[in-house]
C-alpha positions as CSV (number, residue, x, y, z in Angstrom):
1,X,0.0,0.0,0.0
2,X,1.1,3.6,-0.7
3,X,1.0,6.3,1.9
4,X,-0.2,9.6,0.3
5,X,0.8,13.0,1.6
6,X,-1.2,15.5,-0.5
7,X,-0.5,19.3,-1.0
8,X,-2.5,21.8,-3.1
9,X,0.4,24.0,-4.7
10,X,-1.9,26.2,-6.9
11,X,-5.2,27.1,-8.4
12,X,-5.6,27.3,-12.2
13,X,-9.1,27.3,-13.8
14,X,-9.5,24.3,-15.9
15,X,-5.9,23.2,-15.3
16,X,-5.1,20.4,-17.8
17,X,-1.7,19.8,-19.4
18,X,1.4,18.9,-17.7
19,X,5.1,18.4,-18.8
20,X,8.6,18.3,-17.5
21,X,11.0,21.1,-18.5
22,X,14.8,21.4,-17.9
23,X,15.6,25.0,-17.7
24,X,18.6,26.9,-16.4
25,X,20.3,23.6,-15.2
26,X,17.3,22.5,-13.3
27,X,14.3,20.4,-13.7
28,X,10.8,22.0,-13.4
29,X,7.4,21.3,-14.5
30,X,4.8,23.3,-16.6
31,X,1.2,23.4,-15.9
32,X,-1.3,24.9,-18.5
33,X,-4.9,25.4,-18.7
34,X,-7.6,24.0,-21.3
35,X,-9.4,27.3,-21.5
36,X,-8.1,31.0,-21.8
37,X,-5.9,31.0,-18.8
38,X,-2.4,30.9,-17.6
39,X,0.6,28.5,-18.0
40,X,2.8,28.3,-15.1
41,X,6.5,27.2,-14.5
42,X,6.7,25.3,-11.2
43,X,9.7,24.0,-9.1
44,X,9.9,20.4,-8.3
45,X,9.0,21.1,-4.7
46,X,5.8,22.8,-5.9
47,X,6.6,26.5,-5.9
48,X,5.1,28.6,-8.8
49,X,8.2,30.3,-10.3
50,X,7.0,32.1,-13.5
51,X,4.0,32.9,-15.7
52,X,4.8,31.6,-19.1
53,X,1.7,33.1,-20.6
54,X,-1.7,34.4,-19.6
55,X,-3.5,33.0,-22.8
56,X,-4.9,32.1,-25.2
57,X,-4.6,28.6,-23.7
58,X,-6.2,25.6,-25.2
59,X,-3.3,23.4,-24.2
60,X,-3.5,19.7,-24.4
61,X,0.1,18.8,-24.7
62,X,3.5,20.3,-23.9
63,X,6.9,18.8,-24.8
64,X,10.4,20.1,-24.4
65,X,12.6,20.3,-27.4
66,X,15.5,18.0,-26.9
67,X,18.8,19.5,-26.2
68,X,17.5,23.0,-25.6
69,X,17.6,25.2,-22.4
70,X,13.7,25.5,-21.6
71,X,12.4,25.6,-25.1
72,X,9.1,23.7,-25.8
73,X,6.2,22.9,-28.0
74,X,2.7,23.4,-27.0
75,X,-0.8,23.0,-28.4
76,X,-2.8,26.1,-28.5
77,X,-6.6,26.9,-28.9
78,X,-7.9,23.3,-28.4
79,X,-10.6,24.3,-26.1
80,X,-12.8,21.1,-26.4
81,X,-13.7,18.5,-29.0
82,X,-16.2,21.1,-30.2
83,X,-13.9,24.0,-30.3
84,X,-10.7,23.2,-31.9
85,X,-10.6,24.3,-35.6
86,X,-8.2,27.0,-34.7
87,X,-5.8,24.7,-32.9
88,X,-2.0,25.0,-33.7
89,X,1.3,23.9,-32.3
90,X,3.7,26.7,-31.1
91,X,7.3,27.0,-30.2
92,X,7.9,28.5,-26.7
93,X,11.2,30.0,-25.9
94,X,12.3,31.6,-22.6
95,X,13.8,35.1,-23.0
96,X,13.8,36.2,-19.3
97,X,11.9,36.1,-16.0
98,X,8.2,36.0,-17.0
99,X,9.2,36.6,-20.6
100,X,8.6,33.8,-23.1
101,X,8.4,34.1,-26.8
102,X,5.5,32.2,-28.6
103,X,5.7,31.5,-32.3
104,X,3.7,29.3,-34.6
105,X,5.3,26.1,-35.6
106,X,2.4,24.9,-37.6
107,X,-1.4,25.3,-37.8
108,X,-3.0,21.9,-37.3
109,X,-6.9,22.0,-36.7
110,X,-8.1,19.5,-34.0
111,X,-4.5,18.7,-32.9
112,X,-4.8,17.0,-29.5
113,X,-1.7,15.2,-28.7
114,X,1.7,15.3,-30.1
115,X,5.3,14.3,-29.1
116,X,8.9,14.5,-30.1
117,X,10.6,11.1,-30.5
118,X,14.3,10.5,-31.1
119,X,15.6,7.9,-33.5
120,X,18.9,7.5,-35.6
121,X,20.2,10.7,-34.1
122,X,17.3,12.8,-35.4
123,X,14.2,14.3,-33.9
124,X,10.6,13.6,-35.2
125,X,7.3,15.1,-34.4
126,X,4.2,12.9,-34.4
127,X,1.1,14.8,-33.9
128,X,-2.5,13.4,-33.5
129,X,-5.7,15.1,-34.6
130,X,-8.9,14.2,-32.7
131,X,-11.0,14.7,-35.9
132,X,-10.6,16.4,-39.3
133,X,-13.5,18.5,-39.7
134,X,-16.5,19.8,-37.6
135,X,-19.7,21.6,-38.4
136,X,-22.0,21.2,-35.3
137,X,-21.7,20.0,-31.8
138,X,-20.5,16.4,-31.4
139,X,-19.9,16.2,-35.0
140,X,-17.7,13.0,-35.6
141,X,-18.3,12.4,-39.2
142,X,-14.7,13.2,-40.1
143,X,-12.2,10.9,-38.5
144,X,-8.9,12.0,-37.1
145,X,-5.4,11.5,-38.4
146,X,-1.7,11.0,-37.4
147,X,0.9,13.4,-38.9
148,X,4.7,13.2,-38.8
149,X,7.8,15.3,-39.8
150,X,11.3,15.4,-39.1
151,X,11.9,18.3,-36.6
152,X,14.9,20.5,-37.5
153,X,17.3,21.1,-34.7
154,X,17.0,24.9,-35.1
155,X,13.3,26.1,-34.9
156,X,13.9,29.8,-35.1
157,X,13.0,30.2,-38.6
158,X,9.3,28.9,-38.1
159,X,6.6,31.5,-37.7
160,X,2.9,32.2,-38.8
161,X,4.3,32.7,-42.4
162,X,6.9,29.9,-42.4
163,X,5.3,26.7,-41.0
164,X,6.6,23.2,-40.6
165,X,5.1,21.0,-43.1
166,X,3.5,17.6,-41.8
167,X,2.6,14.5,-43.8
168,X,-0.2,12.2,-43.0
169,X,0.9,8.7,-41.6
170,X,-2.4,7.3,-41.0
171,X,-5.9,8.4,-41.3
172,X,-9.5,7.2,-40.5
173,X,-8.9,7.3,-36.8
174,X,-12.2,7.9,-35.2
175,X,-12.2,9.9,-31.8
176,X,-8.3,9.9,-32.0
177,X,-7.9,10.8,-28.4
178,X,-5.2,8.7,-26.5
179,X,-1.5,9.2,-26.7
180,X,1.5,7.8,-24.6
181,X,5.3,7.8,-25.1
182,X,6.5,4.2,-24.7
183,X,10.3,3.9,-23.8
184,X,11.9,0.5,-24.4
185,X,14.6,-0.9,-22.2
186,X,17.3,0.2,-24.9
187,X,16.1,3.7,-24.7
188,X,14.3,3.9,-28.0
189,X,10.9,5.5,-28.1
190,X,7.6,5.0,-29.8
191,X,4.0,6.2,-29.6
192,X,0.9,4.5,-28.2
193,X,-2.1,6.0,-30.0
194,X,-5.8,5.2,-29.1
195,X,-8.9,5.7,-31.0
196,X,-12.3,4.0,-31.6
197,X,-10.7,1.5,-34.0
198,X,-8.1,0.2,-31.6
199,X,-4.7,0.9,-30.1
200,X,-1.6,1.3,-32.4
201,X,2.0,1.6,-31.7
202,X,3.9,4.0,-34.0
203,X,7.8,3.6,-34.3
204,X,9.8,6.4,-35.9
205,X,12.5,5.6,-38.6
206,X,15.6,3.7,-37.4
207,X,17.7,5.4,-40.0
208,X,17.3,8.4,-42.2
209,X,15.0,7.8,-45.2
210,X,13.3,4.7,-43.5
211,X,9.6,4.5,-43.0
212,X,7.7,4.7,-39.9
213,X,6.3,1.4,-38.7
214,X,2.7,1.0,-37.4
215,X,1.6,-2.1,-35.5
216,X,-2.0,-2.4,-34.3
217,X,-2.2,-3.9,-30.7
218,X,-5.9,-4.4,-30.4
219,X,-9.0,-3.6,-32.4
220,X,-11.0,-2.8,-29.2
221,X,-12.0,1.0,-28.8
222,X,-9.9,2.9,-26.3
223,X,-9.7,6.4,-25.2
224,X,-5.9,6.0,-23.8
225,X,-3.6,3.2,-23.3
226,X,-0.2,2.3,-22.4
227,X,2.2,-0.6,-22.3
228,X,3.6,-1.8,-18.8
229,X,4.7,-5.0,-17.3
230,X,2.3,-4.5,-14.4
231,X,2.5,-8.1,-13.2
232,X,6.3,-8.5,-13.3
233,X,6.4,-11.7,-15.7
234,X,8.9,-9.9,-18.1
235,X,6.1,-9.4,-20.8
236,X,4.3,-5.9,-21.2
237,X,0.5,-5.8,-20.5
238,X,-1.7,-3.3,-22.6
239,X,-3.5,-1.1,-20.0
240,X,-6.4,0.9,-21.4
241,X,-9.3,3.0,-20.6
242,X,-12.4,2.8,-22.9
243,X,-14.0,3.8,-24.9
244,X,-13.7,7.5,-25.7
245,X,-13.9,9.4,-22.5
246,X,-15.3,6.1,-21.1
247,X,-15.9,4.3,-17.9
248,X,-14.1,0.9,-18.3
249,X,-10.7,-0.1,-17.1
250,X,-9.1,-2.9,-19.1
251,X,-5.8,-4.9,-18.9
252,X,-4.6,-7.2,-21.8
253,X,-2.1,-10.0,-21.5
254,X,0.4,-10.5,-24.5
255,X,1.1,-13.9,-25.9
256,X,3.0,-14.5,-29.3
257,X,2.7,-10.8,-29.9
258,X,-1.1,-10.7,-29.6
259,X,-3.1,-9.0,-26.7
260,X,-6.1,-10.7,-25.2
261,X,-8.3,-9.3,-22.5
262,X,-7.3,-10.5,-19.1
263,X,-8.9,-8.2,-16.5
264,X,-11.8,-5.5,-16.4
265,X,-12.0,-3.5,-13.2
266,X,-15.5,-4.1,-11.8
267,X,-16.5,-0.6,-11.1
268,X,-17.5,1.9,-13.8
269,X,-15.7,5.1,-13.4
270,X,-17.4,7.9,-15.5
271,X,-15.1,10.0,-17.7
272,X,-11.8,8.2,-17.3
273,X,-8.9,10.6,-18.5
274,X,-5.7,10.9,-16.5
275,X,-3.2,8.2,-17.1
276,X,0.4,7.2,-16.2
277,X,2.4,4.0,-16.0
278,X,5.9,3.4,-14.4
279,X,7.6,2.4,-11.4
280,X,6.5,4.0,-8.0
281,X,8.1,3.0,-4.7
282,X,9.9,0.2,-6.6
283,X,6.7,-1.4,-8.0
284,X,5.2,-1.1,-11.6
285,X,2.1,1.0,-11.0
286,X,-0.6,2.3,-13.4
287,X,-2.3,5.5,-12.3
288,X,-5.7,6.5,-13.7
289,X,-8.1,9.3,-12.8
290,X,-11.8,10.0,-13.8
291,X,-13.6,13.4,-14.1
292,X,-17.2,12.7,-13.2
293,X,-19.0,10.8,-10.4
294,X,-16.8,10.2,-7.4
295,X,-13.8,11.6,-9.4
296,X,-11.3,9.0,-8.1
297,X,-7.5,9.0,-8.5
298,X,-6.5,5.2,-8.5
299,X,-3.2,3.2,-8.5
300,X,-3.3,-0.3,-10.0
301,X,-0.6,-2.8,-9.2
302,X,-0.2,-6.7,-9.1
303,X,0.2,-8.6,-5.9
304,X,-0.8,-12.0,-4.5
305,X,-1.7,-13.3,-7.9
306,X,-4.1,-10.5,-8.8
307,X,-4.5,-6.8,-10.0
308,X,-5.2,-4.5,-7.2
309,X,-6.6,-0.9,-7.0
310,X,-5.8,1.5,-4.4
311,X,-7.6,4.9,-4.1
312,X,-5.1,7.9,-3.7
313,X,-7.7,10.7,-3.8
314,X,-11.4,11.3,-4.7
315,X,-13.6,14.2,-5.6
316,X,-10.9,16.1,-7.5
317,X,-11.2,15.2,-11.2
318,X,-7.7,14.8,-12.7
319,X,-7.4,15.6,-16.4
320,X,-3.6,14.5,-16.4
321,X,-0.9,13.4,-14.1
322,X,2.8,13.7,-14.1
323,X,5.4,11.4,-12.1
324,X,8.9,12.3,-11.0
325,X,11.3,11.4,-8.3
326,X,12.5,14.4,-6.1
327,X,14.9,14.0,-3.2
328,X,14.5,10.3,-3.3
329,X,10.6,10.4,-3.1
330,X,8.0,9.7,-5.8
331,X,5.9,12.7,-6.6
332,X,2.7,12.6,-8.4
333,X,1.3,16.0,-9.8
334,X,-2.4,16.0,-10.8
335,X,-4.0,18.7,-13.0
336,X,-7.3,18.4,-11.2
337,X,-9.3,20.3,-14.0
338,X,-12.7,19.8,-12.4
339,X,-11.7,21.6,-9.2
340,X,-9.1,24.0,-10.5
341,X,-6.5,22.5,-8.4
342,X,-2.8,21.8,-9.1
343,X,-2.1,19.0,-6.5
344,X,1.2,17.4,-5.4
345,X,1.1,13.9,-4.0
346,X,4.1,12.5,-2.1
347,X,3.9,8.8,-2.4
348,X,5.9,6.3,0.0
349,X,5.4,2.8,0.9
């Protein structure tokens, strides 16, 4: 069992996106809002250090540009599935205290998640659009897509007039919502992308000029998913929440490269959204959070021959969570969107 010591470190209306950022020789994290509101730079011990911007918000994803001192990419103006036609990806560069330059990298309507992967000594951007067009509320007639491009090492030349060109890697991805970066034991990275048509793994080119590879892990609809050896048998399980913004927690076992459903959590959890998988206090742990009903934050582990769930918090409504180790302790940060609360959980055995 985990012991939980919670501290509320800030209030931010509709807080949503979280990301680590190495800047001026230290690790920090970013927290930004889904609606028109601030983005904060926060120290690992929970002190708000700078205001990166005060708007326009609509931030689903933030990712540091590898090898830079505090430069990162962010989505902008994705306010909801019904209000994201004007979404784009921007380049954010620190210029001084509370002074961050924001420039357009590329306009990409409905861009929800993206990442920067490294392979063969090069950086690649992979960007996932939730849908492709929209005419009325809850219009899902135009499925989403996955876009890719090689990301240049110098981004200073990109702006509204000179944008990075992306190409479509895969289309026809209805409710293309979920994204999780997967790190192999050898350090290579890939993307786990979830939609109504199933869960896919996208791997960047191993060498210049080679193609991306795409593997479908399951055809079952999923809102989000990740790979994690949760039960310690040396083979990764596929852990998903389903369907889109759904209420069901599933774990799939892998045999001969195929995933079959092994476990479904008996309780329905309305509007599942937050997700993290990794080692916490020495044990493989899957964290999930839901945004309606009891708004639970749960930690799934495997012990005594079965999957077990521990409640870490309730009533808060995490949109996203972030994990790091600070001064030897496991820290979980939650953007509790439904209660405008940035929370820091110190987890110990």
